[in-house]
C-alpha positions as CSV (number, residue, x, y, z in Angstrom):
1,M,0.0,0.0,0.0
2,A,1.4,3.3,-1.0
3,A,1.4,6.1,1.5
4,T,-0.4,9.2,0.5
5,K,1.1,12.6,1.3
6,M,-1.3,15.0,2.9
7,N,-1.0,18.5,1.6
8,S,-1.2,21.2,4.3
9,P,-3.6,24.0,3.5
10,V,-2.0,27.2,2.1
11,L,-3.0,30.2,4.1
12,P,-3.4,33.6,2.4
13,Q,-0.6,36.0,3.3
14,N,-2.8,38.1,5.7
15,Q,-3.8,35.0,7.7
16,R,-1.4,33.7,10.4
17,T,-1.5,30.8,12.9
18,D,1.1,32.3,15.3
19,V,0.2,34.7,18.0
20,H,2.2,37.8,18.9
21,P,4.1,37.3,22.3
22,G,2.5,40.6,23.5
23,A,-0.9,38.9,23.6
24,F,0.4,36.4,26.2
25,R,2.1,39.2,28.1
26,V,-1.2,41.2,28.3
27,F,-2.9,38.0,29.6
28,A,-0.1,37.4,32.1
29,G,-0.3,41.0,33.3
30,I,-4.1,40.8,33.9
31,F,-3.6,37.5,35.7
32,A,-0.9,39.0,37.9
33,A,-3.1,42.0,38.8
34,M,-6.0,39.8,39.6
35,M,-3.9,37.5,41.9
36,T,-2.4,40.6,43.6
37,A,-5.8,42.0,44.3
38,L,-7.0,38.7,45.7
39,F,-3.9,38.5,48.0
40,L,-4.6,42.0,49.3
41,V,-8.3,41.3,49.9
42,F,-7.8,38.0,51.7
43,W,-4.6,38.9,53.5
44,S,-6.1,38.6,57.0
45,D,-7.4,35.0,56.5
46,K,-4.5,32.4,56.4
47,A,-6.7,29.7,54.8
48,A,-7.9,32.0,52.0
49,V,-4.3,33.2,51.3
50,A,-3.3,29.5,51.0
51,M,-6.0,28.9,48.5
52,V,-5.0,32.0,46.5
53,F,-1.4,30.8,46.6
54,I,-2.5,27.4,45.2
55,S,-4.5,29.2,42.5
56,T,-1.5,31.4,41.7
57,A,0.7,28.3,41.4
58,Y,-1.7,26.6,39.0
59,G,-2.0,29.8,37.0
60,L,1.8,30.1,36.7
61,M,1.9,26.5,35.4
62,Y,-0.9,27.2,33.0
63,L,0.8,30.4,31.7
64,G,4.3,28.9,31.7
65,I,4.2,27.0,28.5
66,P,2.7,29.8,26.3
67,L,5.1,32.3,27.8
68,V,8.2,30.2,27.3
69,G,7.0,29.4,23.7
70,A,6.4,33.1,23.1
71,H,9.8,33.9,24.5
72,L,11.6,31.4,22.3
73,A,9.6,32.1,19.1
74,E,10.8,34.8,16.7
75,Y,8.1,37.1,15.8
76,N,9.2,40.0,13.6
77,R,5.8,41.7,13.0
78,P,4.8,44.8,15.0
79,W,2.0,44.8,17.5
80,S,-0.3,46.9,15.3
81,D,0.0,44.4,12.4
82,F,-0.9,41.6,14.8
83,L,-4.1,43.4,15.9
84,Q,-5.2,43.9,12.3
85,A,-4.1,40.5,10.8
86,E,-6.3,37.5,10.5
87,I,-5.4,34.5,12.7
88,Q,-6.5,31.0,11.7
89,T,-7.9,29.0,14.6
90,F,-9.6,25.7,15.0
91,T,-13.0,27.4,14.9
92,G,-12.3,29.8,12.1
93,T,-10.6,33.0,11.3
94,V,-10.5,35.9,13.7
95,T,-8.6,39.2,13.8
96,G,-5.8,39.7,16.3
97,R,-7.9,42.2,18.2
98,S,-10.7,39.7,18.5
99,F,-8.3,37.0,19.6
100,L,-6.9,39.3,22.3
101,I,-10.4,40.1,23.6
102,Q,-11.3,36.4,23.7
103,L,-8.1,35.5,25.5
104,C,-8.5,38.2,28.2
105,A,-12.3,38.3,28.5
106,P,-12.6,35.6,31.2
107,Y,-10.6,37.9,33.6
């Protein structure tokens, strides 16, 4: 049986599958601000601070892989180009601005 070669789809030049590292930095900044606020609110209760610490540890593990990947990847396009470019995702094409809103909206 001969193996068939699968052709990868060719994306138009204005569509990208990579994400600007700044998008992950914005997300990490929002997460850090939220965790800082929670630490300040629950500072007087030791059990609550322990739970916030555990949530922070899980969040750092969750953010670690994209941040390391974004740090190692070379991305030579400016931030404004990323916000206007189309990004191909599993569910369809979105703009960079829409991607950033969807990434940061839960927080």
